C-alpha positions as CSV (number, residue, x, y, z in Angstrom):
1,M,12.6,38.6,-10.1
2,T,14.7,36.1,-8.8
3,T,16.1,33.0,-10.7
4,E,13.4,30.8,-9.1
5,Q,10.6,33.1,-9.8
6,A,11.8,33.4,-13.4
7,G,11.8,29.6,-13.8
8,F,8.4,29.2,-12.4
9,T,7.0,32.1,-14.6
10,R,8.4,30.3,-17.6
11,L,7.0,27.1,-16.6
12,M,3.5,28.6,-16.4
13,E,4.1,30.3,-19.8
14,I,5.2,26.9,-21.3
15,M,2.0,25.1,-20.1
16,R,-0.3,27.9,-21.1
17,R,1.4,27.6,-24.8
18,L,1.0,23.8,-24.7
19,R,-2.7,24.1,-24.0
20,A,-3.4,27.0,-26.4
21,P,-4.8,26.7,-30.0
22,G,-1.9,25.4,-32.1
23,G,-0.1,23.9,-29.1
24,C,0.0,20.3,-28.1
25,P,-3.1,18.2,-28.9
26,W,-2.5,15.8,-25.9
27,D,-1.9,18.7,-23.4
28,A,-5.0,20.5,-24.7
29,E,-7.1,17.4,-24.0
30,Q,-6.2,16.9,-20.3
31,T,-8.6,17.5,-17.5
32,H,-8.3,17.4,-13.8
33,E,-9.8,13.9,-13.9
34,S,-7.5,12.5,-16.6
35,L,-4.4,13.8,-14.7
36,K,-5.0,12.3,-11.5
37,R,-3.0,9.1,-12.4
38,Y,-0.2,11.1,-13.5
39,L,0.0,13.0,-10.2
40,L,0.1,9.7,-8.2
41,E,2.7,8.2,-10.6
42,E,5.1,11.3,-10.2
43,C,4.6,11.2,-6.5
44,Y,6.0,7.7,-6.3
45,E,8.6,8.2,-8.7
46,V,9.9,11.0,-6.4
47,I,9.9,8.7,-3.5
48,E,12.0,6.2,-5.6
49,A,14.4,8.7,-6.4
50,I,14.7,9.6,-2.8
51,D,15.0,5.9,-1.8
52,E,18.0,5.4,-4.5
53,G,19.6,8.5,-3.2
54,D,20.1,9.6,-6.7
55,G,20.4,13.5,-6.5
56,D,20.2,14.0,-10.5
57,N,17.2,11.8,-10.7
58,L,15.7,13.4,-7.7
59,K,16.0,16.9,-9.5
60,E,14.3,15.6,-12.7
61,E,11.5,13.8,-10.9
62,L,10.7,16.8,-8.6
63,G,10.4,19.0,-12.0
64,D,8.0,16.2,-13.2
65,L,6.1,16.5,-10.0
66,M,6.1,20.2,-10.1
67,L,4.5,20.2,-13.5
68,Q,1.3,18.6,-12.2
69,P,0.0,21.5,-9.9
70,V,1.1,23.8,-12.8
71,F,-1.0,21.9,-15.1
72,H,-4.0,21.9,-12.8
73,A,-3.6,25.6,-12.3
74,A,-3.6,26.3,-15.8
75,I,-6.7,24.2,-16.3
76,A,-8.7,26.0,-13.6
77,E,-7.3,29.3,-15.0
78,E,-9.1,28.5,-18.5
79,E,-12.3,27.8,-16.7
80,G,-12.2,30.9,-14.6
81,R,-12.1,29.2,-11.3
82,F,-8.7,30.3,-9.7
83,T,-5.2,31.1,-11.0
84,M,-1.9,29.9,-9.8
85,D,-1.3,33.0,-8.1
86,E,-4.2,32.3,-5.8
87,V,-3.0,29.0,-5.1
88,L,0.5,30.2,-4.1
89,K,-1.2,33.0,-1.9
90,A,-3.4,30.4,-0.1
91,I,-0.4,28.0,0.7
92,C,1.8,30.9,1.8
93,D,-1.1,32.3,4.0
94,K,-1.7,28.9,5.5
95,L,1.9,28.3,6.4
96,V,2.1,31.7,8.0
97,R,-1.3,31.1,9.8
98,R,-0.3,27.6,11.3
99,H,3.1,28.6,12.4
100,P,2.3,31.3,14.9
101,H,5.5,30.3,16.8
102,V,7.5,31.3,13.8
103,F,5.5,34.4,12.3
104,G,3.9,35.7,15.6
105,D,4.5,35.4,19.5
106,Q,3.3,32.1,20.4
107,V,5.8,29.6,22.1
108,I,6.0,26.2,21.1
109,K,8.2,23.7,23.1
110,D,8.8,20.9,20.5
111,S,7.5,19.1,17.3
112,A,4.7,17.4,19.2
113,A,3.4,20.5,20.6
114,Q,3.2,21.9,17.1
115,V,1.5,19.0,15.6
116,E,-1.0,19.4,18.2
117,N,-1.4,23.2,17.6
118,W,-1.5,22.7,13.8
119,E,-4.4,20.3,14.3
120,K,-6.2,22.9,16.6
121,I,-5.8,25.9,13.9
122,K,-6.8,23.4,11.3
123,K,-10.0,22.5,13.1
124,A,-10.7,26.2,13.9
125,E,-10.1,27.1,10.1
126,K,-12.5,24.4,8.9
127,G,-15.4,25.4,11.2
128,A,-18.3,23.4,12.1
129,G,-18.3,21.3,8.9
130,R,-16.0,18.7,10.3
131,K,-17.4,17.2,13.6
132,S,-15.4,13.9,13.9
133,A,-11.9,13.8,15.4
134,I,-11.1,11.3,12.6
135,S,-12.5,13.4,9.6
136,G,-10.7,15.1,7.0
137,I,-8.6,11.9,5.8
138,P,-8.8,11.6,1.9
139,P,-10.5,8.5,0.9
140,E,-8.1,7.9,-1.8
141,L,-5.2,7.3,0.5
142,P,-3.5,3.8,0.3
143,A,-5.1,1.6,3.0
144,L,-2.1,1.3,5.2
145,L,-1.5,5.0,5.2
146,K,-5.2,5.6,5.8
147,A,-5.2,3.3,8.7
148,H,-2.2,5.2,10.2
149,K,-3.6,8.5,9.9
150,V,-7.0,7.1,11.4
151,T,-5.4,5.7,14.6
152,E,-3.2,8.8,14.6
153,K,-6.2,11.2,14.9
154,A,-8.0,9.0,17.4
155,A,-4.8,8.9,19.6
156,R,-4.7,12.8,19.5
157,V,-8.2,13.1,21.4
158,G,-7.1,10.2,23.8
159,F,-8.5,7.2,22.3
160,D,-5.3,5.2,22.4
161,W,-3.5,2.4,24.4
162,E,-1.3,3.5,27.3
163,H,1.5,1.0,26.7
164,T,3.3,-0.9,23.9
165,H,2.5,-4.2,25.4
166,Q,-1.3,-3.6,25.3
167,V,-1.1,-2.9,21.5
168,F,1.2,-5.9,20.8
169,A,-1.4,-8.1,23.0
170,K,-4.3,-6.6,20.5
171,V,-2.0,-7.8,17.6
172,L,-1.9,-11.4,19.0
173,E,-5.6,-11.2,19.6
174,E,-6.5,-10.5,16.2
175,L,-4.0,-13.1,14.9
176,H,-5.8,-15.8,17.1
177,E,-9.1,-14.6,16.0
178,F,-8.0,-14.9,12.1
179,E,-6.6,-18.1,12.9
180,E,-9.8,-19.4,14.3
181,T,-11.7,-18.2,11.2
182,M,-9.2,-19.6,8.9
183,L,-9.6,-23.3,10.4
184,E,-13.4,-23.0,10.1
185,R,-12.9,-21.9,6.5
186,D,-15.4,-18.9,6.8
187,E,-14.2,-16.9,4.1
188,E,-16.4,-13.8,4.9
189,R,-15.2,-13.7,8.5
190,M,-11.6,-14.4,7.3
191,E,-11.5,-11.2,5.3
192,A,-12.9,-9.1,8.3
193,E,-10.5,-10.8,10.6
194,L,-7.7,-10.1,8.3
195,G,-8.5,-6.6,8.0
196,D,-8.7,-6.4,11.8
197,L,-5.1,-7.9,12.2
198,L,-3.8,-5.6,9.4
199,F,-5.2,-2.6,11.3
200,A,-3.8,-3.6,14.6
201,I,-0.3,-4.0,13.1
202,V,-0.6,-0.6,11.6
203,N,-1.6,0.6,15.0
204,L,1.4,-0.9,16.6
205,G,3.7,0.6,14.1
206,R,2.2,3.9,14.7
207,F,2.4,3.5,18.5
208,L,6.3,2.7,17.9
209,S,6.6,5.7,15.5
210,I,7.1,3.3,12.2
211,D,5.4,4.2,9.2
212,P,3.6,1.1,8.0
213,E,3.5,2.2,4.5
214,E,7.3,2.9,4.4
215,A,8.1,-0.3,6.3
216,L,6.1,-2.4,3.6
217,R,7.7,-0.6,0.8
218,K,11.2,-1.6,2.1
219,T,10.1,-5.1,2.6
220,I,8.9,-5.3,-1.0
221,A,12.1,-3.8,-2.2
222,R,14.0,-6.4,-0.1
223,F,11.9,-9.3,-1.2
224,T,12.5,-8.1,-5.0
225,R,16.3,-8.1,-4.6
226,R,16.5,-11.4,-3.0
227,F,14.2,-12.9,-5.5
228,S,16.1,-11.3,-8.3
229,H,19.5,-12.8,-6.6
230,V,17.8,-16.3,-6.5
231,E,16.7,-16.0,-10.1
232,D,20.0,-15.0,-11.4
233,A,21.9,-17.5,-9.2
234,L,19.7,-20.5,-10.8
235,H,20.3,-18.9,-14.4
236,A,23.9,-19.0,-13.9
237,R,23.6,-22.7,-12.9
238,G,21.6,-23.2,-16.2
239,T,18.3,-24.1,-14.5
240,T,15.1,-22.2,-13.3
241,M,13.1,-22.1,-10.4
242,Q,10.4,-24.6,-11.7
243,E,13.4,-27.0,-12.0
244,S,14.6,-26.5,-8.5
245,T,13.6,-27.5,-5.0
246,L,12.3,-25.2,-2.5
247,A,15.5,-26.1,-0.2
248,E,17.9,-25.2,-3.2
249,M,16.1,-21.8,-3.6
250,D,15.8,-21.3,0.5
251,L,19.7,-21.6,0.4
252,L,20.2,-18.9,-2.3
253,W,17.7,-16.8,-0.5
254,E,19.8,-16.9,2.7
255,E,22.8,-16.1,0.7
256,A,21.1,-13.0,-0.7
257,K,20.4,-12.0,2.7
258,A,23.9,-12.5,4.0
259,L,25.1,-10.2,1.0
260,E,22.8,-7.6,2.1
261,R,24.4,-7.8,5.7
262,Q,27.8,-7.6,4.2
263,K,26.9,-4.2,2.3
């Protein structure tokens, strides 16, 4: 048994002990439903560690994330539904099956061809149950990510623009339509048109190979840093945002941007 195998076996044993009689009451009470929020939280904490470039933190957060499938597998094992061995076998078999160019004699010329082939194999595996080209997207995905995947799947079957300027023109068209409804104060239509505008922007990002979720997360991070700089600078002057003018805060905002460029 390798060190990795021994570590994984130990983790499973610890989880079984925690949920067994005399173990931890909190762990024993958890269900698949109650654990959903923690699975999402751990995913986002892994992403944060990656963004920060902190190797030690990433190592810890990956361990926390790994605990989640172990937790779910332990619950399923108790219920007699499946075991962790079956989970691991399923993913190993899937990886081999969907990489015939690595584990077989099929030839794939590039990553784009592999993505297309992956989808073909996936569709064949699912059988007749899925008929739409844009089916199979988890409904719980964040809206930006879901919109990106919908347009991506549609593009794979030819439902796509030919040139970037066409996609950009669609964004401008949706912006104009949103402006019209905003001026008319039609709140119901405003919501619909704002959704159309966001969807068009996501599609433009997809067309340019820009992940909209990642782009927005980075913008939020920049906004947070610059906002904190303005707050700290005003505090150092003995004042607050409420006591400052927009012009004063804007100068500090530009100062924060200049500092970022220097770094």
